[in-house]
A tleap script that builds the chain and sets N, CA, C and O, in Angstrom:
source leaprc.protein.ff14SB
mol = sequence {
  NMET ALA ASP ASN ILE ILE SER ILE ASN ILE
  LEU GLY ARG VAL TYR PRO LEU ASN VAL SER
  GLU GLU ASN LYS PRO VAL ILE LEU ALA ALA
  GLN LYS LYS LEU ASN GLU LEU ILE GLU ARG
  TYR ARG ALA THR TYR ALA TYR LYS ASP ASP
  LYS ASP LEU LEU ALA MET SER ALA ILE GLN
  PHE ALA ILE LYS THR VAL ILE PHE ASP ALA
  SER GLN GLY SER SER GLU THR ASN LEU PRO
  VAL LEU GLU LYS LEU ILE GLU ILE GLU LYS
  LEU PHE GLU ASP ASN ILE CLYS
}
set mol.1.N position { 15.712 9.784 -22.136 }
set mol.1.CA position { 15.244 8.543 -21.637 }
set mol.1.C position { 13.822 8.298 -22.192 }
set mol.1.O position { 12.902 9.080 -21.951 }
set mol.2.N position { 13.680 7.240 -22.907 }
set mol.2.CA position { 12.411 6.871 -23.508 }
set mol.2.C position { 11.483 6.231 -22.464 }
set mol.2.O position { 11.895 5.428 -21.626 }
set mol.3.N position { 10.215 6.630 -22.561 }
set mol.3.CA position { 9.203 5.977 -21.708 }
set mol.3.C position { 8.752 4.741 -22.406 }
set mol.3.O position { 8.805 4.623 -23.630 }
set mol.4.N position { 8.290 3.789 -21.570 }
set mol.4.CA position { 7.745 2.609 -22.177 }
set mol.4.C position { 6.490 2.156 -21.386 }
set mol.4.O position { 6.278 2.604 -20.259 }
set mol.5.N position { 5.703 1.313 -21.948 }
set mol.5.CA position { 4.499 0.888 -21.281 }
set mol.5.C position { 4.737 -0.465 -20.626 }
set mol.5.O position { 5.229 -1.413 -21.239 }
set mol.6.N position { 4.360 -0.507 -19.335 }
set mol.6.CA position { 4.413 -1.810 -18.631 }
set mol.6.C position { 2.987 -2.125 -18.200 }
set mol.6.O position { 2.160 -1.221 -18.076 }
set mol.7.N position { 2.704 -3.372 -17.977 }
set mol.7.CA position { 1.373 -3.792 -17.534 }
set mol.7.C position { 1.452 -4.199 -16.057 }
set mol.7.O position { 2.277 -5.027 -15.669 }
set mol.8.N position { 0.592 -3.609 -15.259 }
set mol.8.CA position { 0.495 -3.904 -13.845 }
set mol.8.C position { -0.765 -4.742 -13.668 }
set mol.8.O position { -1.831 -4.394 -14.175 }
set mol.9.N position { -0.627 -5.867 -12.930 }
set mol.9.CA position { -1.777 -6.748 -12.710 }
set mol.9.C position { -2.146 -6.689 -11.227 }
set mol.9.O position { -1.367 -7.090 -10.362 }
set mol.10.N position { -3.334 -6.186 -10.958 }
set mol.10.CA position { -3.899 -6.102 -9.596 }
set mol.10.C position { -5.219 -6.814 -9.595 }
set mol.10.O position { -6.138 -6.424 -10.315 }
set mol.11.N position { -5.330 -7.842 -8.807 }
set mol.11.CA position { -6.539 -8.661 -8.673 }
set mol.11.C position { -7.045 -9.134 -10.038 }
set mol.11.O position { -8.254 -9.152 -10.269 }
set mol.12.N position { -6.158 -9.509 -10.927 }
set mol.12.CA position { -6.530 -10.037 -12.223 }
set mol.12.C position { -6.872 -9.050 -13.278 }
set mol.12.O position { -7.203 -9.417 -14.405 }
set mol.13.N position { -6.793 -7.738 -12.910 }
set mol.13.CA position { -7.056 -6.694 -13.893 }
set mol.13.C position { -5.724 -6.089 -14.297 }
set mol.13.O position { -4.855 -5.838 -13.461 }
set mol.14.N position { -5.583 -5.862 -15.578 }
set mol.14.CA position { -4.340 -5.304 -16.116 }
set mol.14.C position { -4.475 -3.803 -16.365 }
set mol.14.O position { -5.431 -3.312 -16.964 }
set mol.15.N position { -3.447 -3.107 -15.861 }
set mol.15.CA position { -3.422 -1.648 -16.015 }
set mol.15.C position { -2.126 -1.258 -16.741 }
set mol.15.O position { -1.041 -1.440 -16.187 }
set mol.16.N position { -2.212 -0.748 -17.921 }
set mol.16.CA position { -1.002 -0.305 -18.635 }
set mol.16.C position { -0.550 1.059 -18.055 }
set mol.16.O position { -1.344 1.979 -17.858 }
set mol.17.N position { 0.759 1.127 -17.799 }
set mol.17.CA position { 1.348 2.386 -17.313 }
set mol.17.C position { 2.517 2.797 -18.220 }
set mol.17.O position { 3.318 1.961 -18.637 }
set mol.18.N position { 2.594 4.030 -18.499 }
set mol.18.CA position { 3.662 4.600 -19.267 }
set mol.18.C position { 4.705 5.139 -18.276 }
set mol.18.O position { 4.486 6.178 -17.655 }
set mol.19.N position { 5.822 4.448 -18.128 }
set mol.19.CA position { 6.819 4.831 -17.122 }
set mol.19.C position { 8.230 4.880 -17.750 }
set mol.19.O position { 8.510 4.243 -18.765 }
set mol.20.N position { 9.068 5.641 -17.117 }
set mol.20.CA position { 10.447 5.641 -17.556 }
set mol.20.C position { 11.143 4.346 -17.117 }
set mol.20.O position { 10.723 3.714 -16.148 }
set mol.21.N position { 12.160 3.971 -17.799 }
set mol.21.CA position { 12.915 2.766 -17.456 }
set mol.21.C position { 13.405 2.790 -16.047 }
set mol.21.O position { 13.412 1.747 -15.393 }
set mol.22.N position { 13.828 3.952 -15.529 }
set mol.22.CA position { 14.383 4.046 -14.194 }
set mol.22.C position { 13.285 3.873 -13.127 }
set mol.22.O position { 13.594 3.479 -12.003 }
set mol.23.N position { 12.039 4.151 -13.446 }
set mol.23.CA position { 10.953 4.004 -12.449 }
set mol.23.C position { 10.344 2.614 -12.539 }
set mol.23.O position { 9.582 2.237 -11.649 }
set mol.24.N position { 10.639 1.849 -13.554 }
set mol.24.CA position { 10.034 0.512 -13.726 }
set mol.24.C position { 10.232 -0.410 -12.517 }
set mol.24.O position { 9.269 -1.050 -12.097 }
set mol.25.N position { 11.462 -0.508 -11.926 }
set mol.25.CA position { 11.581 -1.408 -10.779 }
set mol.25.C position { 10.773 -0.980 -9.545 }
set mol.25.O position { 10.329 -1.817 -8.759 }
set mol.26.N position { 10.597 0.317 -9.395 }
set mol.26.CA position { 9.790 0.781 -8.286 }
set mol.26.C position { 8.346 0.443 -8.436 }
set mol.26.O position { 7.685 0.025 -7.485 }
set mol.27.N position { 7.844 0.629 -9.662 }
set mol.27.CA position { 6.441 0.341 -9.972 }
set mol.27.C position { 6.198 -1.150 -9.815 }
set mol.27.O position { 5.179 -1.534 -9.242 }
set mol.28.N position { 7.062 -1.983 -10.284 }
set mol.28.CA position { 6.921 -3.449 -10.166 }
set mol.28.C position { 7.024 -3.905 -8.735 }
set mol.28.O position { 6.314 -4.832 -8.346 }
set mol.29.N position { 7.878 -3.296 -7.928 }
set mol.29.CA position { 7.989 -3.612 -6.483 }
set mol.29.C position { 6.696 -3.219 -5.785 }
set mol.29.O position { 6.226 -3.943 -4.907 }
set mol.30.N position { 6.107 -2.069 -6.165 }
set mol.30.CA position { 4.844 -1.642 -5.540 }
set mol.30.C position { 3.702 -2.622 -5.909 }
set mol.30.O position { 2.852 -2.946 -5.079 }
set mol.31.N position { 3.709 -3.071 -7.152 }
set mol.31.CA position { 2.666 -4.061 -7.569 }
set mol.31.C position { 2.849 -5.314 -6.752 }
set mol.31.O position { 1.869 -5.900 -6.291 }
set mol.32.N position { 4.041 -5.725 -6.569 }
set mol.32.CA position { 4.301 -6.978 -5.778 }
set mol.32.C position { 3.847 -6.845 -4.343 }
set mol.32.O position { 3.203 -7.742 -3.801 }
set mol.33.N position { 4.195 -5.681 -3.706 }
set mol.33.CA position { 3.757 -5.457 -2.324 }
set mol.33.C position { 2.222 -5.432 -2.219 }
set mol.33.O position { 1.649 -6.046 -1.319 }
set mol.34.N position { 1.579 -4.734 -3.124 }
set mol.34.CA position { 0.124 -4.660 -3.062 }
set mol.34.C position { -0.514 -6.033 -3.242 }
set mol.34.O position { -1.444 -6.388 -2.518 }
set mol.35.N position { -0.027 -6.788 -4.185 }
set mol.35.CA position { -0.626 -8.141 -4.375 }
set mol.35.C position { -0.373 -9.063 -3.196 }
set mol.35.O position { -1.220 -9.888 -2.855 }
set mol.36.N position { 0.829 -8.922 -2.551 }
set mol.36.CA position { 1.148 -9.731 -1.381 }
set mol.36.C position { 0.187 -9.321 -0.227 }
set mol.36.O position { -0.325 -10.193 0.474 }
set mol.37.N position { -0.051 -8.056 -0.035 }
set mol.37.CA position { -0.902 -7.565 1.027 }
set mol.37.C position { -2.359 -8.091 0.765 }
set mol.37.O position { -3.028 -8.590 1.670 }
set mol.38.N position { -2.791 -7.957 -0.462 }
set mol.38.CA position { -4.176 -8.435 -0.819 }
set mol.38.C position { -4.296 -9.931 -0.482 }
set mol.38.O position { -5.311 -10.371 0.058 }
set mol.39.N position { -3.282 -10.684 -0.797 }
set mol.39.CA position { -3.342 -12.118 -0.527 }
set mol.39.C position { -3.360 -12.423 0.957 }
set mol.39.O position { -4.015 -13.372 1.388 }
set mol.40.N position { -2.629 -11.609 1.764 }
set mol.40.CA position { -2.664 -11.773 3.202 }
set mol.40.C position { -4.076 -11.478 3.750 }
set mol.40.O position { -4.558 -12.184 4.636 }
set mol.41.N position { -4.722 -10.450 3.227 }
set mol.41.CA position { -6.105 -10.182 3.635 }
set mol.41.C position { -7.035 -11.307 3.153 }
set mol.41.O position { -7.939 -11.723 3.877 }
set mol.42.N position { -6.812 -11.780 1.957 }
set mol.42.CA position { -7.658 -12.901 1.450 }
set mol.42.C position { -7.619 -14.105 2.349 }
set mol.42.O position { -8.631 -14.763 2.590 }
set mol.43.N position { -6.392 -14.390 2.857 }
set mol.43.CA position { -6.238 -15.578 3.705 }
set mol.43.C position { -6.720 -15.389 5.144 }
set mol.43.O position { -6.957 -16.357 5.867 }
set mol.44.N position { -6.864 -14.098 5.553 }
set mol.44.CA position { -7.246 -13.819 6.942 }
set mol.44.C position { -8.709 -13.493 7.175 }
set mol.44.O position { -9.260 -13.836 8.221 }
set mol.45.N position { -9.332 -12.851 6.240 }
set mol.45.CA position { -10.676 -12.358 6.422 }
set mol.45.C position { -11.686 -12.874 5.468 }
set mol.45.O position { -11.380 -13.209 4.324 }
set mol.46.N position { -12.940 -12.941 5.959 }
set mol.46.CA position { -14.060 -13.280 5.054 }
set mol.46.C position { -14.333 -11.941 4.273 }
set mol.46.O position { -14.238 -10.846 4.829 }
set mol.47.N position { -14.648 -12.083 3.059 }
set mol.47.CA position { -14.946 -10.873 2.251 }
set mol.47.C position { -15.996 -11.252 1.195 }
set mol.47.O position { -16.134 -12.414 0.813 }
set mol.48.N position { -16.720 -10.238 0.743 }
set mol.48.CA position { -17.757 -10.458 -0.252 }
set mol.48.C position { -17.263 -10.247 -1.656 }
set mol.48.O position { -17.726 -10.881 -2.604 }
set mol.49.N position { -16.328 -9.356 -1.770 }
set mol.49.CA position { -15.868 -8.887 -3.073 }
set mol.49.C position { -14.347 -8.557 -3.018 }
set mol.49.O position { -13.829 -8.119 -1.990 }
set mol.50.N position { -13.686 -8.775 -4.113 }
set mol.50.CA position { -12.289 -8.392 -4.169 }
set mol.50.C position { -12.040 -6.916 -3.844 }
set mol.50.O position { -10.953 -6.547 -3.398 }
set mol.51.N position { -13.056 -6.075 -4.072 }
set mol.51.CA position { -12.937 -4.679 -3.764 }
set mol.51.C position { -12.701 -4.441 -2.252 }
set mol.51.O position { -12.042 -3.481 -1.854 }
set mol.52.N position { -13.268 -5.357 -1.424 }
set mol.52.CA position { -13.036 -5.260 0.000 }
set mol.52.C position { -11.538 -5.453 0.320 }
set mol.52.O position { -10.958 -4.743 1.142 }
set mol.53.N position { -10.956 -6.417 -0.347 }
set mol.53.CA position { -9.492 -6.654 -0.135 }
set mol.53.C position { -8.666 -5.473 -0.591 }
set mol.53.O position { -7.690 -5.077 0.047 }
set mol.54.N position { -9.078 -4.938 -1.688 }
set mol.54.CA position { -8.341 -3.747 -2.245 }
set mol.54.C position { -8.484 -2.528 -1.308 }
set mol.54.O position { -7.529 -1.794 -1.054 }
set mol.55.N position { -9.734 -2.348 -0.803 }
set mol.55.CA position { -9.998 -1.222 0.095 }
set mol.55.C position { -9.155 -1.355 1.385 }
set mol.55.O position { -8.542 -0.380 1.817 }
set mol.56.N position { -9.121 -2.537 1.989 }
set mol.56.CA position { -8.333 -2.720 3.197 }
set mol.56.C position { -6.818 -2.484 2.891 }
set mol.56.O position { -6.116 -1.877 3.700 }
set mol.57.N position { -6.353 -2.940 1.789 }
set mol.57.CA position { -4.987 -2.708 1.406 }
set mol.57.C position { -4.740 -1.230 1.194 }
set mol.57.O position { -3.701 -0.719 1.611 }
set mol.58.N position { -5.652 -0.540 0.568 }
set mol.58.CA position { -5.464 0.893 0.348 }
set mol.58.C position { -5.442 1.669 1.645 }
set mol.58.O position { -4.679 2.624 1.788 }
set mol.59.N position { -6.282 1.265 2.600 }
set mol.59.CA position { -6.295 1.915 3.890 }
set mol.59.C position { -4.939 1.747 4.594 }
set mol.59.O position { -4.402 2.695 5.168 }
set mol.60.N position { -4.396 0.515 4.537 }
set mol.60.CA position { -3.121 0.287 5.158 }
set mol.60.C position { -2.007 1.095 4.489 }
set mol.60.O position { -1.168 1.675 5.178 }
set mol.61.N position { -1.991 1.140 3.143 }
set mol.61.CA position { -0.951 2.008 2.473 }
set mol.61.C position { -1.144 3.486 2.772 }
set mol.61.O position { -0.167 4.225 2.899 }
set mol.62.N position { -2.401 3.927 2.885 }
set mol.62.CA position { -2.641 5.338 3.250 }
set mol.62.C position { -2.136 5.637 4.618 }
set mol.62.O position { -1.536 6.692 4.825 }
set mol.63.N position { -2.344 4.765 5.567 }
set mol.63.CA position { -1.802 4.944 6.955 }
set mol.63.C position { -0.316 5.056 6.880 }
set mol.63.O position { 0.250 5.960 7.495 }
set mol.64.N position { 0.348 4.194 6.166 }
set mol.64.CA position { 1.792 4.250 6.058 }
set mol.64.C position { 2.273 5.580 5.489 }
set mol.64.O position { 3.270 6.144 5.940 }
set mol.65.N position { 1.526 6.078 4.467 }
set mol.65.CA position { 1.876 7.357 3.869 }
set mol.65.C position { 1.723 8.497 4.863 }
set mol.65.O position { 2.592 9.364 4.952 }
set mol.66.N position { 0.635 8.502 5.605 }
set mol.66.CA position { 0.368 9.554 6.561 }
set mol.66.C position { 1.440 9.523 7.659 }
set mol.66.O position { 1.927 10.575 8.073 }
set mol.67.N position { 1.814 8.318 8.136 }
set mol.67.CA position { 2.881 8.187 9.142 }
set mol.67.C position { 4.190 8.742 8.566 }
set mol.67.O position { 4.906 9.475 9.248 }
set mol.68.N position { 4.495 8.401 7.337 }
set mol.68.CA position { 5.717 8.864 6.736 }
set mol.68.C position { 5.683 10.397 6.627 }
set mol.68.O position { 6.670 11.051 6.965 }
set mol.69.N position { 4.592 10.968 6.172 }
set mol.69.CA position { 4.510 12.399 6.033 }
set mol.69.C position { 4.599 13.091 7.382 }
set mol.69.O position { 5.240 14.136 7.490 }
set mol.70.N position { 3.980 12.544 8.402 }
set mol.70.CA position { 4.060 13.124 9.756 }
set mol.70.C position { 5.508 13.055 10.303 }
set mol.70.O position { 5.991 13.955 10.989 }
set mol.71.N position { 6.140 11.969 9.966 }
set mol.71.CA position { 7.516 11.812 10.508 }
set mol.71.C position { 8.489 12.763 9.820 }
set mol.71.O position { 9.531 13.097 10.385 }
set mol.72.N position { 8.172 13.186 8.648 }
set mol.72.CA position { 9.062 14.108 7.901 }
set mol.72.C position { 9.031 15.485 8.511 }
set mol.72.O position { 10.016 16.221 8.442 }
set mol.73.N position { 7.894 15.848 9.118 }
set mol.73.CA position { 7.818 17.162 9.728 }
set mol.73.C position { 7.880 17.039 11.263 }
set mol.73.O position { 7.459 17.939 11.989 }
set mol.74.N position { 8.413 15.909 11.729 }
set mol.74.CA position { 8.362 15.462 13.115 }
set mol.74.C position { 8.548 16.566 14.141 }
set mol.74.O position { 9.531 16.564 14.883 }
set mol.75.N position { 7.630 17.492 14.189 }
set mol.75.CA position { 7.659 18.511 15.277 }
set mol.75.C position { 6.927 17.956 16.455 }
set mol.75.O position { 6.249 16.932 16.366 }
set mol.76.N position { 7.067 18.633 17.548 }
set mol.76.CA position { 6.430 18.170 18.807 }
set mol.76.C position { 4.922 18.102 18.619 }
set mol.76.O position { 4.309 17.215 19.211 }
set mol.77.N position { 4.292 18.940 17.866 }
set mol.77.CA position { 2.877 18.899 17.681 }
set mol.77.C position { 2.415 17.672 16.906 }
set mol.77.O position { 1.271 17.241 17.055 }
set mol.78.N position { 3.274 17.115 16.094 }
set mol.78.CA position { 2.926 15.903 15.324 }
set mol.78.C position { 3.124 14.613 16.133 }
set mol.78.O position { 2.568 13.573 15.782 }
set mol.79.N position { 3.902 14.676 17.198 }
set mol.79.CA position { 4.292 13.487 17.948 }
set mol.79.C position { 3.084 12.681 18.415 }
set mol.79.O position { 3.068 11.475 18.169 }
set mol.80.N position { 2.053 13.264 19.081 }
set mol.80.CA position { 0.909 12.414 19.544 }
set mol.80.C position { 0.158 11.789 18.359 }
set mol.80.O position { -0.258 10.633 18.428 }
set mol.81.N position { -0.015 12.550 17.279 }
set mol.81.CA position { -0.697 11.981 16.107 }
set mol.81.C position { 0.104 10.872 15.543 }
set mol.81.O position { -0.455 9.828 15.208 }
set mol.82.N position { 1.418 11.041 15.413 }
set mol.82.CA position { 2.296 10.022 14.838 }
set mol.82.C position { 2.264 8.755 15.695 }
set mol.82.O position { 2.201 7.644 15.169 }
set mol.83.N position { 2.307 8.926 16.984 }
set mol.83.CA position { 2.230 7.735 17.884 }
set mol.83.C position { 0.919 6.964 17.688 }
set mol.83.O position { 0.922 5.734 17.626 }
set mol.84.N position { -0.182 7.680 17.593 }
set mol.84.CA position { -1.485 7.065 17.412 }
set mol.84.C position { -1.560 6.347 16.065 }
set mol.84.O position { -2.069 5.229 15.985 }
set mol.85.N position { -1.061 6.978 15.021 }
set mol.85.CA position { -1.063 6.299 13.681 }
set mol.85.C position { -0.206 5.041 13.699 }
set mol.85.O position { -0.573 4.042 13.082 }
set mol.86.N position { 0.922 5.069 14.391 }
set mol.86.CA position { 1.755 3.900 14.516 }
set mol.86.C position { 1.018 2.784 15.205 }
set mol.86.O position { 1.134 1.619 14.825 }
set mol.87.N position { 0.243 3.148 16.243 }
set mol.87.CA position { -0.584 2.122 16.945 }
set mol.87.C position { -1.611 1.525 15.991 }
set mol.87.O position { -1.821 0.312 15.981 }
set mol.88.N position { -2.270 2.398 15.168 }
set mol.88.CA position { -3.261 1.905 14.252 }
set mol.88.C position { -2.602 0.998 13.186 }
set mol.88.O position { -3.161 -0.041 12.834 }
set mol.89.N position { -1.457 1.377 12.690 }
set mol.89.CA position { -0.748 0.565 11.719 }
set mol.89.C position { -0.423 -0.829 12.310 }
set mol.89.O position { -0.541 -1.847 11.627 }
set mol.90.N position { -0.013 -0.845 13.585 }
set mol.90.CA position { 0.347 -2.114 14.258 }
set mol.90.C position { -0.897 -2.989 14.371 }
set mol.90.O position { -0.791 -4.208 14.238 }
set mol.91.N position { -2.055 -2.419 14.607 }
set mol.91.CA position { -3.289 -3.200 14.653 }
set mol.91.C position { -3.588 -3.860 13.341 }
set mol.91.O position { -3.987 -5.024 13.301 }
set mol.92.N position { -3.399 -3.128 12.258 }
set mol.92.CA position { -3.558 -3.724 10.915 }
set mol.92.C position { -2.554 -4.897 10.723 }
set mol.92.O position { -2.933 -5.982 10.283 }
set mol.93.N position { -1.313 -4.659 11.053 }
set mol.93.CA position { -0.281 -5.696 10.855 }
set mol.93.C position { -0.619 -6.895 11.700 }
set mol.93.O position { -0.558 -8.018 11.200 }
set mol.94.N position { -0.975 -6.714 12.963 }
set mol.94.CA position { -1.253 -7.825 13.878 }
set mol.94.C position { -2.454 -8.674 13.423 }
set mol.94.O position { -2.521 -9.876 13.678 }
set mol.95.N position { -3.380 -8.020 12.755 }
set mol.95.CA position { -4.621 -8.724 12.345 }
set mol.95.C position { -4.497 -9.460 11.004 }
set mol.95.O position { -5.428 -10.167 10.618 }
set mol.96.N position { -3.408 -9.321 10.302 }
set mol.96.CA position { -3.307 -10.035 9.031 }
set mol.96.C position { -2.144 -11.011 9.020 }
set mol.96.O position { -1.677 -11.403 7.951 }
set mol.97.N position { -1.675 -11.405 10.181 }
set mol.97.CA position { -0.528 -12.366 10.227 }
set mol.97.C position { -1.010 -13.773 10.271 }
set mol.97.O position { -0.202 -14.701 10.312 }
savepdb mol mol.pdb
quit
């Protein structure tokens, strides 16, 4: 499988990525989700710099990743942490609608 370079555009900056053809749809879907989330923050909050929008989006994606990771090991000890993270994620979602 040959790798190829695709260009990802985030906040008007282009980032070339060398990806396999099979991963291309996933990368493009991630780019789309990130840009949509950035636009939701842009429409909802006052901000000084596009970096603020990117930072808020990164925090939200990081929370989702932590929730996913915690749910994969869903032992009883993770349950209170997982519930709290889900509450935090809901706060983010509720504030950008």
